[in-house]
SETORSE-129525 format. One record per residue (C-alpha): residue number from 1; z, x, y. Coordinates in steps of 0.05 Angstrom, whole numbers, plus 5000, padded with zeros to 4 digits. Example, Ala and Ser with C-alpha at 12.3 -4.5 7.8 and 13.67 -1.06 7.14 Angstrom:
// residues 2
1_5156_5246_4910
2_5143_5273_4979
// end
This chain:
// residues 498
1_5000_5000_5000
2_4981_5027_5069
3_5026_5023_5129
4_5011_5024_5204
5_5002_5090_5238
6_5055_5070_5289
7_5106_5060_5234
8_5087_5126_5201
9_5095_5162_5268
10_5162_5129_5279
11_5187_5151_5210
12_5165_5223_5223
13_5199_5224_5291
14_5265_5195_5267
15_5267_5244_5209
16_5247_5308_5245
17_5275_5296_5315
18_5333_5250_5307
19_5351_5279_5237
20_5362_5211_5207
21_5370_5206_5131
22_5319_5170_5088
23_5365_5113_5073
24_5382_5103_5147
25_5309_5101_5166
26_5293_5051_5110
27_5350_5004_5132
28_5334_5006_5206
29_5259_4998_5199
30_5266_4947_5142
31_5223_4985_5093
32_5235_5011_5023
33_5264_5081_5016
34_5205_5099_4971
35_5158_5083_5029
36_5197_5131_5074
37_5192_5187_5021
38_5118_5175_5012
39_5104_5181_5087
40_5143_5246_5090
41_5107_5274_5028
42_5038_5255_5053
43_5051_5291_5120
44_5077_5354_5086
45_5148_5346_5111
46_5198_5384_5068
47_5260_5342_5057
48_5323_5374_5081
49_5371_5393_5027
50_5438_5360_5037
51_5492_5412_5032
52_5542_5397_4977
53_5612_5383_5000
54_5665_5428_4970
55_5709_5388_4923
56_5781_5403_4903
57_5762_5402_4830
58_5708_5456_4837
59_5754_5516_4825
60_5779_5483_4760
61_5710_5461_4735
62_5698_5522_4689
63_5768_5512_4657
64_5755_5437_4646
65_5686_5448_4616
66_5713_5501_4568
67_5771_5456_4547
68_5725_5396_4536
69_5677_5438_4495
70_5734_5457_4449
71_5770_5389_4449
72_5717_5335_4465
73_5765_5276_4455
74_5821_5303_4499
75_5845_5248_4546
76_5837_5251_4621
77_5913_5243_4629
78_5925_5306_4588
79_5872_5345_4626
80_5901_5322_4692
81_5970_5348_4672
82_5939_5415_4653
83_5901_5425_4718
84_5962_5402_4760
85_6002_5455_4726
86_5949_5504_4750
87_5952_5481_4822
88_5906_5420_4828
89_5930_5373_4883
90_5879_5315_4877
91_5897_5244_4856
92_5897_5224_4783
93_5851_5163_4793
94_5796_5204_4826
95_5804_5258_4773
96_5789_5207_4718
97_5722_5190_4750
98_5703_5264_4756
99_5722_5278_4684
100_5679_5220_4660
101_5618_5257_4688
102_5638_5323_4656
103_5648_5300_4584
104_5594_5322_4536
105_5546_5266_4519
106_5524_5254_4447
107_5451_5269_4433
108_5411_5205_4432
109_5389_5190_4361
110_5319_5163_4346
111_5310_5112_4291
112_5250_5097_4247
113_5223_5026_4247
114_5242_4999_4178
115_5190_4958_4141
116_5201_4920_4077
117_5156_4889_4024
118_5152_4814_4014
119_5209_4788_3972
120_5244_4855_3971
121_5303_4847_4017
122_5348_4798_4053
123_5406_4812_4101
124_5472_4774_4102
125_5529_4769_4152
126_5585_4725_4179
127_5588_4704_4253
128_5646_4673_4291
129_5632_4613_4336
130_5701_4595_4363
131_5747_4542_4334
132_5747_4467_4317
133_5807_4422_4328
134_5813_4374_4269
135_5874_4330_4278
136_5933_4378_4283
137_5895_4436_4252
138_5856_4489_4291
139_5802_4515_4244
140_5756_4575_4256
141_5682_4557_4259
142_5644_4610_4219
143_5569_4615_4209
144_5538_4643_4146
145_5471_4675_4163
146_5419_4702_4115
147_5350_4725_4138
148_5291_4749_4095
149_5272_4818_4121
150_5197_4810_4113
151_5184_4739_4139
152_5246_4734_4184
153_5261_4665_4155
154_5332_4647_4176
155_5384_4607_4138
156_5444_4581_4177
157_5505_4545_4150
158_5571_4532_4186
159_5640_4534_4150
160_5713_4525_4169
161_5733_4591_4135
162_5704_4656_4109
163_5733_4653_4038
164_5695_4675_3977
165_5677_4604_3955
166_5645_4590_4023
167_5610_4658_4020
168_5578_4644_3952
169_5561_4572_3970
170_5523_4600_4030
171_5483_4645_3983
172_5465_4588_3936
173_5444_4542_3993
174_5402_4599_4024
175_5367_4613_3957
176_5351_4539_3951
177_5324_4536_4022
178_5281_4599_4012
179_5256_4576_3944
180_5278_4640_3910
181_5321_4703_3914
182_5306_4770_3946
183_5314_4831_3901
184_5363_4867_3947
185_5416_4836_3992
186_5444_4880_4048
187_5516_4871_4070
188_5558_4899_4125
189_5628_4922_4105
190_5651_4850_4094
191_5716_4836_4058
192_5678_4786_4016
193_5630_4840_3992
194_5664_4909_3996
195_5737_4915_3977
196_5743_4990_3988
197_5699_5046_4015
198_5713_5120_4018
199_5650_5157_4041
200_5595_5139_3993
201_5644_5113_3940
202_5642_5037_3944
203_5682_4985_3905
204_5649_4916_3907
205_5685_4851_3901
206_5684_4833_3826
207_5666_4760_3840
208_5606_4782_3881
209_5584_4829_3825
210_5588_4773_3774
211_5549_4728_3821
212_5496_4782_3832
213_5490_4793_3757
214_5476_4720_3744
215_5424_4716_3800
216_5394_4784_3785
217_5396_4814_3855
218_5424_4881_3877
219_5482_4879_3927
220_5475_4939_3975
221_5521_4956_4034
222_5493_4988_4096
223_5515_5058_4116
224_5574_5064_4162
225_5555_5061_4237
226_5483_5044_4219
227_5474_4977_4250
228_5398_4987_4253
229_5395_4980_4177
230_5414_4906_4183
231_5386_4895_4253
232_5346_4834_4230
233_5408_4793_4215
234_5443_4819_4278
235_5385_4797_4321
236_5382_4731_4284
237_5455_4717_4299
238_5442_4731_4373
239_5381_4685_4369
240_5425_4631_4338
241_5476_4637_4393
242_5424_4632_4449
243_5372_4585_4420
244_5414_4539_4375
245_5489_4538_4389
246_5489_4544_4466
247_5507_4476_4498
248_5500_4440_4431
249_5540_4377_4417
250_5559_4351_4348
251_5607_4301_4318
252_5632_4339_4258
253_5616_4397_4212
254_5565_4356_4170
255_5528_4337_4234
256_5527_4409_4257
257_5498_4433_4191
258_5446_4378_4191
259_5423_4401_4260
260_5423_4474_4236
261_5377_4456_4177
262_5328_4421_4223
263_5329_4480_4272
264_5317_4531_4216
265_5257_4493_4189
266_5232_4474_4258
267_5241_4516_4320
268_5262_4579_4284
269_5204_4575_4235
270_5154_4564_4291
271_5171_4627_4330
272_5120_4685_4329
273_5124_4732_4270
274_5146_4801_4296
275_5096_4839_4252
276_5036_4799_4277
277_5042_4755_4338
278_4981_4715_4317
279_5022_4686_4259
280_5085_4645_4256
281_5147_4656_4213
282_5128_4596_4170
283_5062_4630_4155
284_5097_4694_4133
285_5145_4656_4087
286_5086_4626_4051
287_5065_4697_4033
288_5136_4719_4014
289_5161_4658_3976
290_5119_4668_3912
291_5146_4739_3905
292_5219_4719_3907
293_5261_4719_3843
294_5271_4650_3809
295_5337_4614_3810
296_5380_4619_3746
297_5380_4561_3697
298_5456_4558_3696
299_5484_4541_3766
300_5543_4581_3792
301_5609_4542_3798
302_5620_4538_3872
303_5688_4504_3875
304_5750_4543_3896
305_5801_4548_3840
306_5875_4557_3858
307_5938_4553_3816
308_5992_4509_3848
309_6064_4494_3831
310_6089_4422_3832
311_6160_4414_3857
312_6208_4355_3850
313_6161_4308_3887
314_6094_4289_3857
315_6050_4328_3906
316_6012_4394_3905
317_6004_4435_3969
318_5932_4459_3982
319_5903_4484_4047
320_5958_4458_4093
321_5960_4388_4062
322_5996_4352_4004
323_5957_4315_3949
324_5991_4267_3901
325_5993_4275_3825
326_6022_4230_3770
327_6098_4234_3769
328_6095_4258_3696
329_6069_4326_3720
330_6126_4348_3766
331_6157_4418_3756
332_6092_4444_3726
333_6036_4492_3745
334_5969_4458_3755
335_5900_4480_3777
336_5863_4457_3840
337_5787_4457_3841
338_5763_4444_3912
339_5698_4440_3950
340_5683_4415_4020
341_5685_4341_3999
342_5734_4335_3941
343_5800_4364_3916
344_5806_4357_3840
345_5872_4372_3804
346_5873_4394_3731
347_5927_4403_3678
348_5892_4452_3633
349_5823_4423_3622
350_5844_4351_3637
351_5831_4323_3706
352_5892_4284_3729
353_5874_4269_3802
354_5815_4270_3850
355_5823_4263_3926
356_5776_4267_3986
357_5789_4334_4021
358_5825_4335_4087
359_5818_4392_4138
360_5877_4366_4179
361_5946_4398_4177
362_6008_4368_4146
363_5971_4308_4117
364_5995_4269_4056
365_5936_4245_4015
366_5958_4196_3961
367_5930_4153_3906
368_5969_4087_3909
369_5973_4083_3833
370_6013_4148_3832
371_6066_4122_3879
372_6069_4053_3846
373_6079_4085_3777
374_6136_4127_3805
375_6169_4066_3837
376_6163_4027_3772
377_6192_4086_3733
378_6252_4090_3780
379_6263_4014_3774
380_6259_4019_3699
381_6308_4076_3699
382_6358_4034_3737
383_6349_3977_3688
384_6361_4025_3630
385_6426_4049_3662
386_6449_3977_3670
387_6433_3962_3597
388_6471_4024_3574
389_6531_4002_3615
390_6530_3933_3583
391_6520_3961_3513
392_6581_4006_3520
393_6626_3951_3548
394_6601_3892_3506
395_6557_3912_3445
396_6539_3839_3433
397_6501_3839_3500
398_6447_3882_3468
399_6432_3829_3416
400_6434_3776_3470
401_6382_3813_3512
402_6337_3823_3452
403_6337_3748_3436
404_6325_3733_3510
405_6265_3779_3511
406_6234_3743_3451
407_6239_3677_3488
408_6206_3705_3552
409_6267_3705_3597
410_6272_3752_3657
411_6312_3810_3631
412_6325_3838_3701
413_6361_3776_3725
414_6399_3768_3659
415_6423_3840_3662
416_6446_3832_3735
417_6484_3767_3717
418_6519_3799_3657
419_6540_3858_3701
420_6572_3811_3751
421_6609_3775_3695
422_6632_3842_3667
423_6660_3860_3735
424_6698_3794_3742
425_6724_3781_3671
426_6726_3849_3638
427_6694_3880_3576
428_6735_3845_3522
429_6725_3775_3549
430_6650_3788_3559
431_6643_3812_3487
432_6675_3748_3460
433_6633_3704_3506
434_6568_3738_3485
435_6584_3727_3411
436_6599_3653_3426
437_6532_3645_3463
438_6495_3678_3405
439_6531_3633_3355
440_6505_3573_3393
441_6436_3605_3395
442_6434_3604_3471
443_6418_3676_3495
444_6427_3662_3569
445_6480_3684_3620
446_6497_3611_3635
447_6523_3601_3563
448_6563_3666_3570
449_6593_3641_3637
450_6613_3574_3606
451_6647_3609_3548
452_6686_3654_3596
453_6708_3594_3639
454_6730_3554_3577
455_6772_3613_3552
456_6804_3622_3621
457_6821_3548_3625
458_6853_3549_3557
459_6896_3608_3578
460_6916_3572_3642
461_6893_3629_3687
462_6867_3619_3758
463_6793_3630_3772
464_6775_3703_3784
465_6759_3722_3856
466_6699_3766_3869
467_6720_3829_3906
468_6670_3849_3960
469_6680_3920_3985
470_6662_3941_4056
471_6593_3975_4053
472_6614_4022_4108
473_6634_4081_4066
474_6662_4120_4124
475_6710_4063_4143
476_6728_4046_4071
477_6747_4118_4055
478_6779_4133_4122
479_6848_4166_4112
480_6909_4124_4134
481_6962_4167_4170
482_7034_4160_4145
483_7079_4122_4192
484_7141_4158_4219
485_7204_4129_4185
486_7250_4147_4244
487_7230_4081_4278
488_7261_4042_4220
489_7326_4081_4226
490_7328_4064_4300
491_7322_3989_4285
492_7378_3992_4234
493_7424_4025_4285
494_7415_3970_4337
495_7467_3911_4334
496_7444_3845_4308
497_7455_3794_4364
498_7439_3736_4319
// end
């Protein structure tokens, strides 16, 4: 771009005569500083070298450089203390900025562009997308991401945890979405994949190894500090954050995963293929899909299996919630088999309960039949205790109850009536009355009551009075303080005026 001769002359005059700096000329004349430098260069003006200002750190610079060359990770605070001991009087904050410029920089490393064959490799990783509030529980929102290295086909699935069952379920769903399995799967140093790593010695998770053996792929971790080896999945996660998750609304996890499936087969599959911008990712997957390994005939069990201990109450605790079991299985160790929809409880190989899964916190998920059976069992236990009490006090009452049962009478009301008669008349009188009722072939508490009243009338005794105790236990059992007897002695000492 050419400028006016008058402006060029003004730049030369201000620079040579007034000794303005390039930046000052650019600001005052409202031109770019590169324009000022170009005018000076075209007119053969040698730019004046700005003299360097002497800094307080300059005398200590050789010492600092030698120390950093020997100890590259030495902190600025330690270096500052060393130069202060040698006479440095500058501030510590300014010293930190100067040291940052003196530290040796690592040599920039160049990387080769990695290319893979169709069907050869896929890359896997977890990504964290914040939290979801479900009732009283705050659950992490994790995304399982797998991308085919050749075609860049993305699979995305959201979970509420990063446990092994969710990890393997993501694999199976990804294989189904791709229509096959890549021969090599690359992992970062995930806890779900690599349990321990010392240099090149790697110990894989045994569950992942069994899963890989069934599906015939090779699990392979990337080298330490080599993010470029799995850059495809890293870029895919960034693409998911920007193109899919940003400003997205959803009702629940199922809705979010449904939207993720549509996005993977729609927008993400329609993006240009990085290897050839004339093609789309969906075109590349058509080339890669026939070369993927087939799915195994026997599906992998995807449910999470956990051993649980049942306490005194008929519930098992699983994932922050309580699920009911039959009361016959208390004080036992059971197995929980859970997926995202259902929690199934087993005693050995027998399934004893199945519940819809809750991701809330502190919930009590019950099957009404379990609670009703426990209540009936408790009521039956009370009735058995009453029958045992009657049998011990009046053995003839057992025969009376048996005959009443054959005639269809209500045994609960008969037992309660006999217990009241036992309390009023005593065991011996009740025994005689039950025998008399049986002799008359009337197994009913009314016949027993008539026999007891007839015997009482013959003995000339008054009718028994039912004793009703105060239900307030605290008042009934309250201690009565002893009265001081000195007051009675005082009354005896007083004269009797009558």
